[in-house]
Z-matrix of the N, CA and C atoms (Angstrom, degrees):
N
C 1 1.436
C 2 1.519 1 112.33
N 3 1.310 2 117.78 1 -30.49
C 4 1.453 3 119.70 2 -174.55
C 5 1.511 4 113.11 3 -94.32
N 6 1.305 5 115.29 4 143.73
C 7 1.447 6 122.32 5 172.69
C 8 1.512 7 106.78 6 -108.03
N 9 1.297 8 116.78 7 144.31
C 10 1.449 9 120.70 8 178.58
C 11 1.517 10 109.64 9 -116.92
N 12 1.303 11 116.25 10 129.86
C 13 1.449 12 121.37 11 175.02
C 14 1.526 13 105.13 12 -122.88
N 15 1.311 14 115.63 13 108.92
C 16 1.450 15 120.99 14 179.56
C 17 1.517 16 107.52 15 -101.54
N 18 1.305 17 116.16 16 118.90
C 19 1.455 18 120.00 17 -172.70
C 20 1.513 19 111.28 18 -128.15
N 21 1.320 20 115.37 19 148.48
C 22 1.451 21 121.53 20 172.17
C 23 1.520 22 106.91 21 -80.90
N 24 1.339 23 115.05 22 73.54
C 25 1.457 24 120.78 23 -177.84
C 26 1.523 25 111.51 24 -76.11
N 27 1.305 26 116.80 25 -23.70
C 28 1.461 27 119.21 26 179.39
C 29 1.518 28 108.23 27 -149.93
N 30 1.300 29 115.12 28 162.73
C 31 1.446 30 121.14 29 -179.50
C 32 1.516 31 109.28 30 -132.15
N 33 1.302 32 115.01 31 153.26
C 34 1.456 33 118.79 32 172.17
C 35 1.515 34 109.97 33 -72.23
N 36 1.300 35 117.03 34 161.12
C 37 1.457 36 121.84 35 -178.70
C 38 1.525 37 111.99 36 -59.83
N 39 1.334 38 117.24 37 -28.01
C 40 1.461 39 119.27 38 -174.91
C 41 1.522 40 113.08 39 -92.24
N 42 1.298 41 117.69 40 -10.31
C 43 1.466 42 119.02 41 -178.12
C 44 1.522 43 110.51 42 -78.58
N 45 1.327 44 115.43 43 144.55
C 46 1.463 45 120.43 44 176.43
C 47 1.520 46 109.47 45 -76.15
N 48 1.320 47 115.39 46 151.66
C 49 1.463 48 120.90 47 177.10
C 50 1.527 49 108.33 48 -66.50
N 51 1.345 50 118.50 49 137.93
C 52 1.465 51 119.67 50 179.85
C 53 1.526 52 110.99 51 -62.84
N 54 1.322 53 115.00 52 145.10
C 55 1.456 54 119.59 53 178.01
C 56 1.526 55 109.23 54 -84.72
N 57 1.340 56 115.39 55 135.40
C 58 1.458 57 120.50 56 179.06
C 59 1.523 58 108.50 57 -59.85
N 60 1.330 59 116.25 58 125.47
C 61 1.456 60 120.97 59 175.38
C 62 1.513 61 115.08 60 89.04
N 63 1.332 62 118.38 61 -15.67
C 64 1.457 63 119.74 62 -175.85
C 65 1.518 64 113.40 63 -106.62
N 66 1.299 65 117.44 64 -43.89
C 67 1.454 66 121.34 65 -172.91
C 68 1.523 67 111.70 66 -94.65
N 69 1.331 68 115.84 67 128.96
C 70 1.462 69 120.74 68 173.57
C 71 1.521 70 107.45 69 -71.10
N 72 1.323 71 116.50 70 124.28
C 73 1.455 72 119.93 71 -179.21
C 74 1.520 73 111.97 72 -118.38
N 75 1.323 74 116.55 73 -0.72
C 76 1.451 75 120.04 74 -175.31
C 77 1.516 76 109.63 75 -152.15
N 78 1.324 77 116.48 76 130.64
C 79 1.459 78 120.57 77 172.14
C 80 1.522 79 108.27 78 -126.35
N 81 1.316 80 115.02 79 145.14
C 82 1.460 81 121.96 80 177.22
C 83 1.517 82 106.46 81 -127.76
N 84 1.334 83 116.10 82 125.51
C 85 1.457 84 119.89 83 175.44
C 86 1.517 85 109.50 84 -150.45
N 87 1.295 86 116.57 85 -176.38
C 88 1.465 87 121.07 86 -175.67
C 89 1.519 88 109.79 87 107.17
N 90 1.332 89 117.01 88 -136.47
C 91 1.459 90 122.70 89 -176.34
C 92 1.529 91 111.10 90 -81.17
N 93 1.325 92 115.37 91 64.39
C 94 1.461 93 122.09 92 177.52
C 95 1.528 94 108.50 93 -129.58
N 96 1.329 95 116.65 94 161.48
C 97 1.460 96 120.19 95 179.30
C 98 1.521 97 111.40 96 -64.32
N 99 1.331 98 116.32 97 -37.65
C 100 1.460 99 120.14 98 178.73
C 101 1.534 100 109.54 99 -152.74
N 102 1.305 101 114.91 100 143.09
C 103 1.462 102 120.54 101 178.69
C 104 1.523 103 109.73 102 -70.39
N 105 1.321 104 115.07 103 152.64
C 106 1.466 105 121.08 104 178.40
C 107 1.512 106 110.50 105 -124.14
N 108 1.300 107 115.82 106 148.61
C 109 1.456 108 123.61 107 167.83
C 110 1.520 109 105.26 108 -132.10
N 111 1.333 110 116.48 109 119.44
C 112 1.457 111 120.82 110 -174.28
C 113 1.526 112 111.44 111 -121.63
N 114 1.327 113 115.26 112 146.93
C 115 1.458 114 122.95 113 174.58
C 116 1.529 115 108.38 114 -105.51
N 117 1.317 116 116.72 115 173.28
C 118 1.464 117 119.67 116 175.03
C 119 1.524 118 111.35 117 -58.92
N 120 1.323 119 117.19 118 -38.46
C 121 1.471 120 120.29 119 178.43
C 122 1.518 121 110.40 120 -62.01
N 123 1.330 122 117.27 121 -42.34
C 124 1.467 123 120.64 122 177.07
C 125 1.529 124 110.30 123 -58.34
N 126 1.334 125 116.27 124 -45.25
C 127 1.472 126 120.25 125 -179.59
C 128 1.524 127 111.61 126 -62.66
N 129 1.324 128 116.49 127 -36.29
C 130 1.468 129 119.40 128 179.61
C 131 1.531 130 111.89 129 -69.54
N 132 1.327 131 117.62 130 -18.17
C 133 1.456 132 121.39 131 178.19
C 134 1.525 133 113.90 132 -88.14
N 135 1.346 134 117.41 133 -5.02
C 136 1.458 135 121.54 134 -179.40
C 137 1.528 136 110.63 135 -94.39
N 138 1.331 137 115.98 136 171.48
C 139 1.460 138 121.71 137 175.75
C 140 1.522 139 108.90 138 -54.92
N 141 1.330 140 116.47 139 128.28
C 142 1.461 141 120.88 140 -178.11
C 143 1.519 142 109.78 141 -121.34
N 144 1.311 143 115.30 142 139.15
C 145 1.454 144 121.58 143 178.77
C 146 1.519 145 109.28 144 -133.09
N 147 1.329 146 114.99 145 165.78
C 148 1.460 147 121.28 146 178.56
C 149 1.515 148 109.21 147 -119.82
N 150 1.325 149 114.95 148 151.02
C 151 1.451 150 121.37 149 178.63
C 152 1.520 151 108.93 150 -144.15
N 153 1.320 152 115.79 151 135.58
C 154 1.459 153 121.90 152 176.33
C 155 1.522 154 108.37 153 -97.85
N 156 1.322 155 115.64 154 127.78
C 157 1.460 156 119.48 155 178.81
C 158 1.521 157 109.52 156 -138.10
N 159 1.325 158 114.00 157 164.50
C 160 1.455 159 120.37 158 171.47
C 161 1.515 160 107.72 159 -107.06
N 162 1.321 161 115.55 160 130.56
C 163 1.459 162 120.50 161 173.60
C 164 1.519 163 108.91 162 -70.26
N 165 1.324 164 117.90 163 164.71
C 166 1.463 165 120.27 164 178.73
C 167 1.533 166 113.50 165 -54.57
N 168 1.341 167 117.19 166 -26.89
C 169 1.470 168 119.48 167 178.86
C 170 1.528 169 112.70 168 -84.05
N 171 1.344 170 117.75 169 2.59
C 172 1.457 171 121.77 170 177.64
C 173 1.518 172 114.89 171 93.22
N 174 1.313 173 117.84 172 -7.15
C 175 1.456 174 122.11 173 178.95
C 176 1.521 175 109.82 174 -69.78
N 177 1.329 176 117.52 175 128.54
C 178 1.459 177 120.63 176 177.36
C 179 1.516 178 109.52 177 -90.51
N 180 1.328 179 115.92 178 140.21
C 181 1.459 180 121.30 179 -178.97
C 182 1.524 181 109.64 180 -143.61
N 183 1.323 182 115.22 181 154.88
C 184 1.460 183 121.63 182 174.28
C 185 1.524 184 107.66 183 -105.54
N 186 1.316 185 115.89 184 119.23
C 187 1.460 186 121.55 185 177.78
C 188 1.513 187 109.08 186 -104.94
N 189 1.324 188 115.48 187 145.71
C 190 1.458 189 121.66 188 177.05
C 191 1.515 190 108.78 189 -129.17
N 192 1.326 191 115.07 190 139.82
C 193 1.453 192 119.50 191 178.37
C 194 1.511 193 111.42 192 -179.73
N 195 1.312 194 114.90 193 -160.31
C 196 1.463 195 123.02 194 -175.76
C 197 1.525 196 108.83 195 -106.14
N 198 1.330 197 117.74 196 129.96
C 199 1.471 198 118.66 197 173.78
C 200 1.530 199 109.73 198 -57.89
N 201 1.315 200 116.84 199 133.25
C 202 1.467 201 120.22 200 -179.98
C 203 1.523 202 111.77 201 -54.07
N 204 1.312 203 117.26 202 -35.86
C 205 1.461 204 120.62 203 -178.53
C 206 1.535 205 111.50 204 -60.65
N 207 1.332 206 117.48 205 -33.43
C 208 1.468 207 120.90 206 179.47
C 209 1.524 208 111.09 207 -66.86
N 210 1.311 209 116.70 208 -37.86
C 211 1.461 210 120.60 209 177.66
C 212 1.531 211 109.71 210 -67.02
N 213 1.325 212 116.33 211 -40.59
C 214 1.463 213 119.72 212 178.68
C 215 1.522 214 111.52 213 -65.47
N 216 1.325 215 117.13 214 -39.50
C 217 1.471 216 120.55 215 176.59
C 218 1.524 217 110.38 216 -60.85
N 219 1.327 218 116.40 217 -42.67
C 220 1.461 219 121.90 218 -179.33
C 221 1.534 220 111.05 219 -60.25
N 222 1.326 221 116.78 220 -34.52
C 223 1.467 222 121.29 221 179.10
C 224 1.529 223 112.41 222 -82.44
N 225 1.328 224 116.91 223 -8.52
C 226 1.458 225 120.11 224 179.79
C 227 1.520 226 113.57 225 84.02
N 228 1.328 227 116.90 226 28.98
C 229 1.467 228 120.01 227 175.74
C 230 1.527 229 109.29 228 -68.75
N 231 1.307 230 116.70 229 154.17
C 232 1.468 231 121.56 230 178.55
C 233 1.523 232 108.81 231 -78.50
N 234 1.328 233 115.31 232 97.50
C 235 1.464 234 122.33 233 178.70
C 236 1.524 235 108.24 234 -131.92
N 237 1.316 236 116.61 235 176.36
C 238 1.465 237 120.13 236 -179.94
C 239 1.516 238 110.90 237 64.91
N 240 1.321 239 117.11 238 -129.67
C 241 1.470 240 122.15 239 -178.30
C 242 1.527 241 112.71 240 -64.59
N 243 1.326 242 117.56 241 -24.54
C 244 1.469 243 120.81 242 179.58
C 245 1.530 244 112.19 243 -79.62
N 246 1.310 245 117.22 244 -13.27
C 247 1.463 246 121.04 245 -177.97
C 248 1.528 247 108.80 246 -87.86
N 249 1.312 248 115.35 247 72.13
C 250 1.464 249 123.66 248 -178.90
C 251 1.517 250 108.85 249 -137.83
N 252 1.323 251 116.48 250 163.60
C 253 1.462 252 121.66 251 174.83
C 254 1.511 253 112.76 252 53.86
N 255 1.341 254 116.33 253 -127.51
C 256 1.461 255 120.86 254 -176.07
C 257 1.529 256 112.91 255 -64.31
N 258 1.316 257 118.00 256 -21.10
C 259 1.464 258 120.44 257 179.76
C 260 1.530 259 113.16 258 -74.52
N 261 1.336 260 117.08 259 -12.88
C 262 1.463 261 120.14 260 179.36
C 263 1.525 262 113.02 261 -64.43
N 264 1.319 263 117.71 262 -18.23
C 265 1.464 264 119.79 263 179.18
C 266 1.527 265 112.34 264 -90.45
N 267 1.328 266 117.61 265 0.69
C 268 1.464 267 120.05 266 178.28
C 269 1.519 268 110.41 267 -65.29
N 270 1.311 269 115.50 268 150.01
C 271 1.456 270 120.63 269 -176.05
C 272 1.518 271 110.86 270 -142.96
N 273 1.312 272 114.98 271 165.30
C 274 1.458 273 123.25 272 178.56
C 275 1.517 274 108.02 273 -120.19
N 276 1.326 275 116.14 274 129.49
C 277 1.460 276 121.83 275 173.05
C 278 1.524 277 106.84 276 -108.17
N 279 1.325 278 116.27 277 120.03
C 280 1.462 279 121.46 278 176.93
C 281 1.523 280 106.39 279 -101.05
N 282 1.330 281 115.91 280 125.12
C 283 1.455 282 120.93 281 -178.85
C 284 1.521 283 109.32 282 -119.88
N 285 1.329 284 115.66 283 126.72
C 286 1.467 285 121.59 284 175.47
C 287 1.526 286 108.86 285 -85.67
N 288 1.317 287 116.68 286 165.30
C 289 1.457 288 120.71 287 -178.25
C 290 1.520 289 112.87 288 -64.07
N 291 1.329 290 117.94 289 -21.34
C 292 1.467 291 119.91 290 179.17
C 293 1.527 292 112.05 291 -90.08
N 294 1.351 293 117.26 292 6.17
C 295 1.451 294 121.28 293 178.49
C 296 1.516 295 114.46 294 93.54
N 297 1.335 296 118.56 295 -10.72
C 298 1.467 297 121.48 296 177.52
C 299 1.524 298 108.24 297 -60.28
N 300 1.340 299 116.76 298 137.33
C 301 1.460 300 120.58 299 -179.47
C 302 1.513 301 111.14 300 -132.01
N 303 1.317 302 114.64 301 151.11
C 304 1.456 303 122.36 302 172.67
C 305 1.528 304 106.80 303 -138.70
N 306 1.337 305 116.27 304 144.69
C 307 1.466 306 121.84 305 -177.41
C 308 1.526 307 109.26 306 -118.58
N 309 1.328 308 115.73 307 135.53
C 310 1.461 309 122.81 308 174.85
C 311 1.525 310 108.38 309 -124.83
N 312 1.323 311 118.20 310 134.31
C 313 1.461 312 121.25 311 166.92
C 314 1.524 313 106.10 312 -72.42
N 315 1.326 314 118.65 313 138.75
C 316 1.473 315 120.16 314 -177.09
C 317 1.528 316 112.88 315 -55.66
N 318 1.347 317 120.28 316 -37.40
C 319 1.461 318 118.05 317 177.05
C 320 1.541 319 113.30 318 -60.60
N 321 1.332 320 118.14 319 -22.53
C 322 1.469 321 120.68 320 176.68
C 323 1.527 322 112.17 321 -69.13
N 324 1.323 323 117.42 322 -17.21
C 325 1.461 324 122.45 323 -176.09
C 326 1.524 325 113.16 324 -109.23
N 327 1.315 326 117.18 325 -17.88
C 328 1.466 327 122.48 326 -169.96
C 329 1.528 328 111.39 327 -88.87
N 330 1.341 329 117.99 328 124.31
C 331 1.465 330 121.35 329 179.51
C 332 1.531 331 114.35 330 -60.32
N 333 1.328 332 117.90 331 -16.46
C 334 1.466 333 120.33 332 175.41
C 335 1.530 334 111.05 333 -71.83
N 336 1.338 335 117.01 334 -16.88
C 337 1.461 336 121.79 335 -177.09
C 338 1.526 337 113.71 336 -117.88
N 339 1.318 338 117.69 337 -21.05
C 340 1.462 339 120.01 338 -172.86
C 341 1.525 340 111.60 339 -150.35
N 342 1.313 341 115.35 340 155.90
C 343 1.462 342 120.94 341 172.03
C 344 1.526 343 110.82 342 -94.39
N 345 1.308 344 116.79 343 -0.78
C 346 1.467 345 122.48 344 -179.87
C 347 1.524 346 109.74 345 -64.32
N 348 1.310 347 115.74 346 136.27
C 349 1.457 348 122.06 347 177.81
C 350 1.525 349 108.07 348 -113.64
N 351 1.321 350 116.41 349 110.60
C 352 1.463 351 121.20 350 176.80
C 353 1.522 352 106.72 351 -104.84
N 354 1.325 353 115.54 352 117.92
C 355 1.461 354 121.39 353 -176.59
C 356 1.522 355 111.48 354 -103.47
N 357 1.311 356 115.38 355 146.35
C 358 1.449 357 122.20 356 163.32
C 359 1.527 358 104.09 357 -99.23
N 360 1.322 359 115.43 358 94.30
C 361 1.464 360 121.32 359 -171.43
C 362 1.524 361 111.37 360 -87.06
N 363 1.333 362 115.06 361 145.13
C 364 1.457 363 121.27 362 173.25
C 365 1.530 364 111.76 363 -126.93
N 366 1.330 365 116.00 364 0.79
C 367 1.462 366 120.51 365 177.82
C 368 1.516 367 110.82 366 -135.97
N 369 1.322 368 114.95 367 144.79
C 370 1.461 369 122.56 368 173.96
C 371 1.517 370 106.56 369 -130.16
N 372 1.325 371 115.48 370 125.37
C 373 1.466 372 121.03 371 -179.65
C 374 1.528 373 111.45 372 51.13
N 375 1.330 374 115.41 373 45.88
C 376 1.466 375 125.42 374 174.58
C 377 1.527 376 113.81 375 65.40
N 378 1.343 377 117.18 376 22.22
C 379 1.462 378 121.98 377 176.56
C 380 1.525 379 108.28 378 -131.55
N 381 1.345 380 117.45 379 152.40
C 382 1.463 381 118.72 380 174.92
C 383 1.529 382 110.10 381 -57.46
N 384 1.314 383 115.91 382 149.33
C 385 1.460 384 119.85 383 177.56
C 386 1.521 385 110.26 384 -60.64
N 387 1.311 386 116.00 385 148.57
C 388 1.466 387 120.05 386 178.30
C 389 1.528 388 109.47 387 -67.66
N 390 1.309 389 116.32 388 164.04
C 391 1.455 390 120.99 389 178.91
C 392 1.526 391 110.82 390 -58.67
N 393 1.315 392 117.51 391 -38.08
C 394 1.463 393 120.85 392 179.95
C 395 1.524 394 112.00 393 -68.63
N 396 1.325 395 117.19 394 -27.97
C 397 1.461 396 122.61 395 -176.36
C 398 1.513 397 114.03 396 -95.10
N 399 1.303 398 118.15 397 -24.52
C 400 1.448 399 118.47 398 -166.13
C 401 1.497 400 113.92 399 -141.52
N 402 1.305 401 115.30 400 -159.07
C 403 1.451 402 129.13 401 27.25
C 404 1.525 403 115.92 402 -82.80
N 405 1.328 404 118.13 403 -9.50
C 406 1.462 405 120.72 404 179.09
C 407 1.521 406 109.78 405 -126.51
N 408 1.327 407 115.05 406 153.46
C 409 1.463 408 120.58 407 179.04
C 410 1.523 409 108.30 408 -149.89
N 411 1.323 410 116.61 409 135.58
C 412 1.460 411 120.90 410 173.83
C 413 1.519 412 107.17 411 -80.96
N 414 1.332 413 116.15 412 127.92
C 415 1.462 414 121.57 413 -179.61
C 416 1.529 415 108.09 414 -118.98
N 417 1.332 416 114.98 415 120.10
C 418 1.459 417 122.49 416 179.07
C 419 1.527 418 106.25 417 -121.67
N 420 1.342 419 117.44 418 94.68
C 421 1.464 420 121.36 419 -169.91
C 422 1.524 421 116.39 420 -58.46
N 423 1.315 422 118.84 421 -31.48
C 424 1.459 423 119.41 422 -173.63
C 425 1.524 424 113.84 423 -95.27
N 426 1.317 425 118.07 424 11.31
C 427 1.452 426 119.79 425 178.27
C 428 1.521 427 110.99 426 -107.95
N 429 1.304 428 116.48 427 152.30
C 430 1.467 429 121.09 428 -176.36
C 431 1.520 430 111.55 429 -63.30
N 432 1.308 431 117.96 430 -37.75
C 433 1.448 432 120.57 431 172.44
C 434 1.512 433 105.56 432 -105.92
N 435 1.312 434 116.56 433 99.19
C 436 1.465 435 121.97 434 -169.28
C 437 1.506 436 113.25 435 -87.55
N 438 1.313 437 117.23 436 27.33
C 439 1.458 438 118.58 437 178.95
C 440 1.517 439 110.00 438 -146.33
N 441 1.326 440 114.17 439 163.20
C 442 1.457 441 120.41 440 174.25
C 443 1.504 442 107.71 441 -141.87
N 444 1.286 443 116.34 442 148.25
C 445 1.446 444 121.45 443 174.63
C 446 1.512 445 111.73 444 121.19
N 447 1.308 446 115.92 445 160.84
C 448 1.455 447 123.92 446 176.08
C 449 1.515 448 112.56 447 58.39
N 450 1.319 449 118.13 448 27.29
C 451 1.446 450 121.92 449 175.26
C 452 1.504 451 114.59 450 67.06
N 453 1.318 452 118.15 451 21.20
C 454 1.472 453 121.89 452 -177.66
C 455 1.499 454 110.97 453 -99.93
């Protein structure tokens, strides 16, 4: 029932920034047709959207990235018309490298059920995320804490 998305949502101060196209920064496995390993270059080749949010400190920012649902579709997760009946209880666990986790029910991510846009962002204000923030960040525009990862 569970899908796992393990992402390099944050890095330690001593780790080097991942190289575009070389370093795997995201894996998807669990209840999917096939596991995925994606690099930043792979993410840049997928459908990309932008979202404006306010950080907890009130600062407004424009984030750009890939809707989580698109990554799940790529892995063959049961979404869209397949997300019916017993599949409605399926969920996604996003795990950052520091062990921080967040859980989403698949209907929370699927456009067939919601207008909510949950992004796996890699850019803020048209620049790569800072080392403290990224290289990836979950952005949930309509929640009071609009980010996930790095134990924050």
